[in-house]
Backbone bond lengths (Angstrom), bond angles and torsions (degrees), N, CA, C in turn:
res aa  C-N    CA-C-N  psi(-1)  N-CA   C-N-CA  omega(-1)  CA-C   N-CA-C  phi
1 M - - - 1.464 - - 1.536 110.74 -
2 I 1.335 117.42 144.95 1.476 122.64 176.78 1.506 107.60 -90.14
3 E 1.343 115.19 126.10 1.462 120.59 -179.08 1.475 111.10 -61.75
4 G 1.320 117.26 135.13 1.471 120.62 178.50 1.478 114.95 98.31
5 L 1.342 117.26 -18.05 1.472 119.79 178.69 1.522 110.08 -87.92
6 D 1.318 116.88 151.22 1.478 123.58 -177.32 1.526 106.53 -101.44
7 Y 1.306 116.34 113.95 1.451 121.55 -179.45 1.536 111.06 -99.57
8 N 1.320 117.25 144.13 1.494 120.21 178.04 1.528 109.93 -63.71
9 T 1.294 118.08 -31.42 1.448 122.46 -178.41 1.507 112.27 -66.64
10 Q 1.337 115.95 -20.76 1.454 120.47 178.88 1.507 112.21 -94.35
11 R 1.310 117.71 -5.12 1.483 121.74 -176.45 1.551 107.28 -93.62
12 E 1.326 110.77 167.38 1.467 117.40 176.17 1.523 110.57 -65.43
13 R 1.324 114.57 140.46 1.487 120.34 -175.54 1.541 108.94 -68.65
14 L 1.304 116.75 134.34 1.443 121.81 -178.65 1.554 110.17 -77.37
15 R 1.296 115.57 139.91 1.479 120.45 179.38 1.566 110.11 -72.24
16 M 1.325 114.95 -39.50 1.450 120.27 -179.42 1.556 108.08 -131.00
17 P 1.290 118.04 82.57 1.476 122.74 -173.92 1.528 114.42 -58.22
18 E 1.322 117.79 -22.62 1.487 120.03 -177.38 1.524 112.10 -65.08
19 Y 1.345 116.51 -19.19 1.468 118.95 179.92 1.550 111.69 -95.02
20 G 1.310 116.02 -7.81 1.448 119.72 175.49 1.573 113.44 78.73
21 R 1.290 114.19 166.96 1.445 120.13 -176.12 1.572 113.65 -71.93
22 S 1.327 113.49 -26.88 1.493 117.89 -178.87 1.534 110.38 -62.04
23 I 1.355 116.31 -43.48 1.464 118.91 178.88 1.492 109.90 -66.21
24 S 1.323 119.48 -39.64 1.431 123.25 177.23 1.556 111.81 -59.06
25 Q 1.322 115.04 -39.14 1.482 120.36 177.43 1.536 108.76 -68.41
26 M 1.305 118.93 -40.60 1.455 121.98 179.30 1.550 110.01 -60.26
27 V 1.299 114.40 -43.41 1.461 120.96 -177.73 1.566 109.04 -65.10
28 E 1.321 115.79 -41.59 1.467 120.13 177.87 1.535 109.66 -59.53
29 H 1.339 115.56 -43.01 1.460 121.31 177.74 1.520 111.51 -60.89
30 C 1.347 113.66 -43.70 1.493 121.79 -178.91 1.529 109.88 -60.16
31 I 1.349 117.28 -43.71 1.436 121.49 -178.35 1.525 110.40 -59.17
32 G 1.326 115.16 -34.85 1.499 119.64 -175.58 1.487 114.01 -82.16
33 I 1.342 119.77 -4.16 1.474 121.48 -179.70 1.528 107.77 -73.90
34 E 1.345 117.16 124.66 1.462 119.26 -175.20 1.521 111.45 -79.51
35 N 1.334 117.96 -38.40 1.457 120.61 -178.75 1.538 111.14 -70.96
36 R 1.310 117.93 122.98 1.471 119.45 -172.82 1.506 112.78 -66.73
37 Q 1.328 119.51 -36.78 1.460 121.27 -179.65 1.545 108.66 -67.83
38 E 1.290 118.68 -41.23 1.450 122.42 178.36 1.551 111.01 -65.51
39 R 1.318 113.82 -36.97 1.462 118.60 179.23 1.480 110.10 -69.98
40 Q 1.322 119.12 -35.95 1.468 123.60 178.07 1.528 109.73 -65.66
41 A 1.356 114.68 -44.33 1.490 119.40 -179.10 1.511 110.58 -64.69
42 C 1.348 115.53 -39.56 1.471 118.95 178.60 1.531 111.66 -62.13
43 A 1.367 116.04 -43.44 1.442 120.28 -179.45 1.548 111.28 -61.98
44 E 1.327 115.82 -40.60 1.450 119.71 179.34 1.545 111.64 -65.98
45 N 1.314 116.96 -34.62 1.467 120.54 176.32 1.521 110.42 -69.45
46 I 1.294 117.91 -36.77 1.474 121.38 177.14 1.523 109.69 -62.72
47 I 1.310 115.10 -41.22 1.489 118.87 179.33 1.525 111.11 -62.49
48 K 1.347 116.53 -38.92 1.479 119.50 176.83 1.522 112.21 -62.72
49 I 1.294 114.13 -37.71 1.513 119.15 179.32 1.543 109.53 -68.10
50 M 1.363 115.03 -45.13 1.481 119.64 177.40 1.506 112.11 -57.05
51 E 1.334 115.42 -40.41 1.469 119.95 -179.79 1.490 111.05 -66.16
52 K 1.338 118.73 -39.01 1.455 122.48 179.99 1.533 110.02 -70.61
53 M 1.318 118.38 -31.41 1.465 121.54 179.97 1.523 110.03 -68.29
54 H 1.309 116.57 -31.92 1.495 119.39 -178.16 1.533 108.36 -133.35
55 P 1.342 115.86 74.77 1.511 119.17 -177.52 1.524 111.98 -62.45
56 V 1.349 116.37 -25.55 1.476 118.52 -177.02 1.547 110.83 -63.60
57 V 1.345 116.92 -19.63 1.429 119.50 -179.00 1.536 111.64 -63.01
58 R 1.347 115.84 -21.39 1.451 119.75 -178.88 1.566 112.87 -66.21
59 Q 1.343 113.93 -17.11 1.491 119.16 -178.62 1.563 108.68 -80.54
60 Q 1.312 117.36 -10.18 1.458 120.15 -177.95 1.522 109.74 -91.71
61 A 1.321 114.38 152.17 1.452 120.06 177.60 1.546 110.16 -70.50
62 D 1.333 116.61 139.76 1.494 121.94 179.78 1.498 110.57 54.46
63 Y 1.347 117.18 42.35 1.477 117.70 -175.89 1.511 112.72 -65.29
64 M 1.367 119.07 -31.84 1.456 119.14 177.37 1.518 111.89 -65.45
65 S 1.327 116.26 -37.24 1.481 118.51 174.63 1.511 112.21 -60.01
66 K 1.338 115.65 -38.24 1.475 119.14 -179.47 1.519 109.32 -67.62
67 L 1.351 117.50 -40.37 1.449 119.62 178.61 1.520 112.69 -61.64
68 W 1.335 116.87 -44.76 1.462 120.50 177.13 1.525 112.05 -62.77
69 N 1.306 117.05 -37.67 1.448 120.31 176.19 1.513 110.90 -64.17
70 H 1.350 116.18 -39.88 1.470 119.18 179.74 1.537 110.32 -66.59
71 L 1.348 117.10 -35.27 1.456 120.83 178.81 1.540 109.81 -64.09
72 A 1.332 115.57 -42.54 1.457 119.10 178.52 1.517 110.65 -62.46
73 I 1.332 119.25 -40.68 1.445 122.01 -179.62 1.510 111.06 -68.04
74 I 1.337 117.35 -41.07 1.500 121.38 -179.78 1.526 108.42 -64.16
75 S 1.349 117.56 -35.10 1.487 118.93 179.84 1.525 114.48 -82.16
76 K 1.327 114.86 5.46 1.454 120.83 -175.32 1.503 113.43 55.41
77 F 1.349 113.39 29.71 1.454 124.40 176.23 1.520 111.26 65.16
78 K 1.352 117.28 28.99 1.429 122.62 179.70 1.522 111.44 -101.87
79 L 1.329 119.77 -5.64 1.424 123.78 -175.28 1.482 110.98 -82.78
80 D 1.357 117.09 107.66 1.449 124.39 -175.97 1.555 108.02 -89.27
81 I 1.318 117.10 92.50 1.447 122.05 -179.78 1.521 108.53 -140.17
82 D 1.313 117.55 174.98 1.455 121.87 175.12 1.532 108.14 -94.20
83 Y 1.296 115.55 98.04 1.464 120.47 -179.84 1.539 109.14 -71.51
84 P 1.332 116.09 134.47 1.487 117.33 -179.09 1.527 114.76 -76.73
85 C 1.318 116.20 1.51 1.458 121.89 177.95 1.513 108.99 -150.80
86 E 1.298 115.48 168.32 1.443 120.10 177.60 1.562 109.63 -72.83
87 V 1.297 117.47 130.68 1.450 121.18 -179.36 1.488 110.66 -117.51
88 T 1.359 115.88 161.14 1.429 123.24 179.56 1.528 109.64 -62.36
89 T 1.340 114.90 139.50 1.443 118.22 173.72 1.525 110.91 -87.34
90 E 1.331 115.85 166.52 1.480 117.98 179.92 1.520 110.33 -65.22
91 E 1.312 116.58 -35.05 1.480 119.76 -179.95 1.534 110.64 -64.13
92 Q 1.328 115.16 -42.68 1.474 119.53 178.51 1.505 110.62 -66.46
93 Y 1.319 117.28 -37.16 1.475 120.81 -178.22 1.528 110.16 -68.18
94 M 1.321 117.47 -36.98 1.451 121.35 -174.81 1.550 111.07 -84.52
95 E 1.348 115.95 -16.92 1.443 119.21 -178.71 1.518 113.56 -63.27
96 K 1.319 116.86 130.02 1.449 119.58 -179.38 1.561 109.90 -81.78
97 P 1.305 116.89 140.06 1.497 118.07 178.70 1.498 111.50 -68.05
98 S 1.312 115.97 151.10 1.482 119.80 178.80 1.509 109.11 -67.08
99 P 1.327 118.29 140.90 1.482 120.29 179.69 1.499 110.85 -65.18
100 L 1.342 116.25 141.30 1.441 122.93 177.69 1.517 110.62 -70.40
101 E 1.328 116.84 138.47 1.427 119.66 -179.91 1.527 109.65 -76.29
102 Y 1.331 115.35 128.83 1.460 120.25 -178.32 1.516 109.50 -78.36
103 P 1.341 117.26 134.40 1.460 120.48 178.39 1.537 112.07 -54.02
104 K 1.347 115.30 127.97 1.456 117.83 -175.68 1.532 114.09 -97.84
105 G 1.345 115.21 -11.10 1.437 118.58 -178.05 1.521 111.17 -68.64
106 R 1.329 117.42 145.17 1.422 122.87 177.68 1.510 110.71 -103.08
107 I 1.302 117.04 145.82 1.479 121.64 177.70 1.489 110.05 -114.40
108 P 1.316 118.64 145.35 1.487 121.92 -175.96 1.511 113.90 -57.32
109 V 1.328 117.52 -44.71 1.469 121.15 -177.35 1.511 107.69 -129.77
110 R 1.315 116.73 113.32 1.465 121.36 -171.52 1.521 115.91 -64.98
111 H 1.344 115.51 -33.65 1.440 117.47 -176.32 1.522 114.03 -71.78
112 Y 1.308 119.36 -13.20 1.437 120.16 174.58 1.519 110.51 -81.44
113 G 1.271 117.52 -33.16 1.481 121.52 178.94 1.539 112.36 92.23
114 D 1.323 113.05 157.67 1.456 120.40 -176.37 1.517 113.25 -63.36
115 L 1.350 117.04 -37.19 1.452 120.57 -177.52 1.529 112.23 -62.44
116 V 1.328 117.91 -37.35 1.453 122.41 -179.18 1.549 108.57 -61.99
117 F 1.318 115.82 -44.44 1.456 118.31 -177.39 1.537 113.36 -71.31
118 K 1.334 115.65 -30.85 1.474 119.95 174.94 1.543 109.41 -67.29
119 T 1.355 114.22 -36.32 1.480 118.19 178.18 1.533 110.59 -68.63
120 L 1.308 116.77 -41.13 1.465 119.80 179.40 1.545 110.80 -64.08
121 D 1.363 117.06 -36.77 1.437 119.21 176.35 1.512 112.35 -65.04
122 H 1.344 114.85 -35.25 1.470 120.02 176.13 1.524 112.30 -71.25
123 L 1.321 116.35 -37.65 1.488 120.21 178.67 1.561 111.69 -61.16
124 K 1.325 115.92 -33.12 1.462 119.08 -179.19 1.522 112.76 -65.24
125 T 1.352 115.25 -24.72 1.450 118.53 -177.96 1.544 113.48 -94.87
126 M 1.324 117.36 -5.23 1.454 121.29 -178.62 1.522 112.66 -85.09
127 P 1.300 116.67 143.50 1.467 120.74 176.33 1.574 109.11 -72.34
128 E 1.313 115.99 155.53 1.464 119.85 178.31 1.537 108.67 -63.35
129 G 1.336 114.70 147.85 1.464 118.72 -178.79 1.514 112.68 152.01
130 P 1.340 117.37 178.23 1.436 121.92 -177.80 1.541 114.31 -58.03
131 E 1.336 115.51 -36.35 1.479 119.30 -177.28 1.545 109.89 -67.08
132 R 1.340 115.88 -44.16 1.481 118.11 177.76 1.528 111.18 -68.05
133 D 1.329 116.87 -35.06 1.469 119.17 179.16 1.505 110.74 -65.40
134 E 1.325 117.62 -40.35 1.486 120.18 -178.84 1.512 111.35 -68.57
135 L 1.346 115.83 -41.68 1.483 117.81 176.77 1.509 111.92 -64.45
136 T 1.347 117.33 -37.59 1.469 121.90 176.75 1.541 109.58 -61.23
137 R 1.342 115.47 -44.03 1.439 118.41 178.41 1.522 112.20 -58.46
138 L 1.316 114.91 -44.20 1.471 120.37 -175.50 1.547 110.35 -66.11
139 V 1.344 115.07 -45.83 1.459 117.08 -177.40 1.569 110.51 -71.72
140 A 1.322 118.45 -31.83 1.462 120.77 176.51 1.504 111.71 -63.18
141 N 1.320 116.66 -43.17 1.463 120.91 177.94 1.507 112.92 -68.46
142 K 1.349 115.79 -33.56 1.465 119.88 175.05 1.496 110.56 -64.74
143 M 1.299 115.96 -43.43 1.475 120.09 179.00 1.520 111.88 -63.54
144 K 1.317 116.07 -39.76 1.459 121.86 176.83 1.516 111.48 -62.19
145 S 1.353 115.49 -43.26 1.435 120.21 177.85 1.519 112.91 -62.65
146 N 1.347 115.42 -40.02 1.462 122.07 179.58 1.536 110.08 -66.66
147 L 1.313 116.68 -38.02 1.457 121.22 177.94 1.528 110.84 -65.01
148 A 1.325 115.87 -39.14 1.456 120.60 178.33 1.520 111.09 -63.06
149 K 1.319 115.82 -39.71 1.455 120.38 178.22 1.552 110.60 -70.70
150 Y 1.340 114.73 -37.45 1.457 117.86 -177.78 1.535 112.99 -69.05
151 G 1.347 117.34 -27.35 1.412 121.83 175.30 1.520 114.70 88.20
152 T 1.333 115.17 27.72 1.443 117.88 177.26 1.538 113.36 -66.61
153 S 1.307 116.84 146.59 1.470 120.03 -179.24 1.538 111.02 -87.07
154 A 1.334 118.05 -12.53 1.476 119.78 179.77 1.515 110.95 -71.81
155 P 1.330 118.81 150.15 1.459 121.98 175.96 1.525 110.25 -59.83
156 E 1.304 118.38 122.12 1.468 120.76 -172.70 1.499 113.23 -60.34
157 N 1.303 118.75 -44.73 1.505 120.78 -177.03 1.504 112.05 -57.82
158 E 1.329 116.39 -52.81 1.471 122.41 -178.94 1.543 109.85 -62.82
159 R 1.307 115.70 -41.58 1.474 118.87 -179.01 1.532 111.97 -64.62
160 V 1.337 115.03 -42.63 1.464 119.06 179.97 1.509 111.04 -64.31
161 I 1.310 117.72 -45.15 1.512 122.04 -179.91 1.504 109.35 -58.82
162 S 1.322 116.06 -43.82 1.443 121.70 -179.02 1.520 111.63 -65.23
163 D 1.382 115.61 -44.39 1.451 120.30 -174.52 1.555 108.70 -71.19
164 I 1.318 118.99 -37.23 1.468 119.94 178.44 1.507 110.84 -61.94
165 A 1.320 116.38 -42.87 1.462 119.58 177.60 1.494 112.18 -62.34
166 Q 1.363 116.04 -42.93 1.443 121.60 -178.45 1.516 112.17 -65.49
167 F 1.384 115.31 -50.04 1.456 118.18 -171.83 1.553 113.02 -83.28
168 S 1.326 115.82 -5.38 1.457 118.56 172.88 1.510 110.91 -103.99
169 D 1.339 115.56 14.93 1.461 123.37 176.99 1.565 109.81 61.27
170 G 1.330 115.88 29.63 1.417 119.37 176.63 1.540 115.34 84.03
171 V 1.351 114.89 0.36 1.467 118.99 -179.09 1.520 112.18 -69.32
172 I 1.321 115.36 -43.76 1.451 121.64 -177.43 1.535 110.32 -100.42
173 Q 1.311 114.13 111.12 1.443 121.84 -178.65 1.554 109.15 -116.67
174 I 1.321 115.15 117.86 1.473 118.82 -178.78 1.496 109.88 -95.73
175 D 1.299 117.56 131.57 1.474 122.28 177.63 1.517 106.71 -86.40
176 P 1.345 119.10 109.92 1.452 121.17 -178.50 1.511 115.48 -62.26
177 E 1.345 116.16 -22.61 1.465 121.20 179.07 1.521 113.23 -71.23
178 N 1.326 114.88 -30.85 1.465 120.05 -174.26 1.523 114.92 -111.69
179 F 1.343 116.78 -5.14 1.451 120.70 -176.73 1.533 109.35 -99.66
180 V 1.350 114.48 130.32 1.444 119.45 -179.38 1.525 110.13 -111.49
181 F 1.313 117.70 117.02 1.444 122.41 177.88 1.526 111.05 -82.14
182 D 1.332 116.82 151.55 1.444 120.26 170.93 1.509 109.77 -71.97
183 S 1.290 116.74 150.44 1.498 120.75 178.53 1.543 106.99 -75.81
184 V 1.326 115.16 141.49 1.448 121.69 -179.93 1.516 108.66 -124.65
185 T 1.316 116.46 126.64 1.481 120.09 176.54 1.517 109.00 -89.41
186 R 1.293 115.20 120.09 1.436 120.81 -177.97 1.537 109.31 -76.70
187 D 1.307 116.22 133.88 1.459 121.96 177.79 1.507 111.08 -64.62
188 K 1.373 118.30 137.84 1.433 123.07 -175.37 1.556 110.31 -60.89
189 K 1.314 118.51 -38.86 1.414 122.11 179.67 1.557 110.82 -63.24
190 T 1.328 114.09 -40.57 1.476 119.92 179.17 1.516 109.02 -64.77
191 E 1.354 118.34 -41.04 1.456 123.00 179.63 1.516 109.74 -61.67
192 D 1.294 117.77 -42.42 1.451 122.69 -178.91 1.537 110.79 -63.95
193 K 1.355 115.59 -41.18 1.484 119.33 177.46 1.510 111.23 -64.98
194 S 1.333 116.10 -39.92 1.438 120.35 -179.93 1.529 112.42 -65.78
195 K 1.351 117.57 -36.54 1.464 122.06 176.83 1.491 111.80 -67.48
196 K 1.348 116.79 -38.45 1.460 121.15 176.62 1.519 112.16 -62.46
197 K 1.363 116.75 -40.91 1.445 120.82 178.75 1.538 112.21 -63.83
198 K 1.370 115.36 -37.15 1.465 119.38 177.53 1.505 112.49 -64.05
199 K 1.354 115.39 -39.27 1.469 120.20 -178.07 1.499 112.19 -66.07
200 K 1.355 115.60 -34.18 1.497 119.79 179.51 1.551 109.29 -70.13
């Protein structure tokens, strides 16, 4: 570092970097204004500047409410003004979100993914016809694509036909003579892994 220069890394971390340090400095100045009316007017001018900095925000619903909330956050909730809308409190801002519950269900073959098995369960309930045939085609090609990524050494087409019959409890039977799979380009890294497995 060059002595005498002011580096951002040495400054206080910004709460909302998208507005830049100049807005943060304006807000600090606004907090220090003793006259309430002047402080209110200053805050409203800052909001106008923030809006001009990010005009795309106008496309969002309740965009003015979002700007006032951002102002409160930048001020570290120290700005004593009459907010025109309800803003987030410091307690709400600091509150950590509840952890998302991890799916507990197990799937028979992990490389196919949960969505494939949910689709197969749905296929079992569908009547025969073009709609079921089209969904079968889509899920079969998805399974083939997943197998290519997984790096299995088994022929994908035969494996997919067999797995669909097995995991649909025999309801969905694909005729290999009349069914045309989409071509899948195997990733080079996956091919290299597959070759290493064969050598072992």
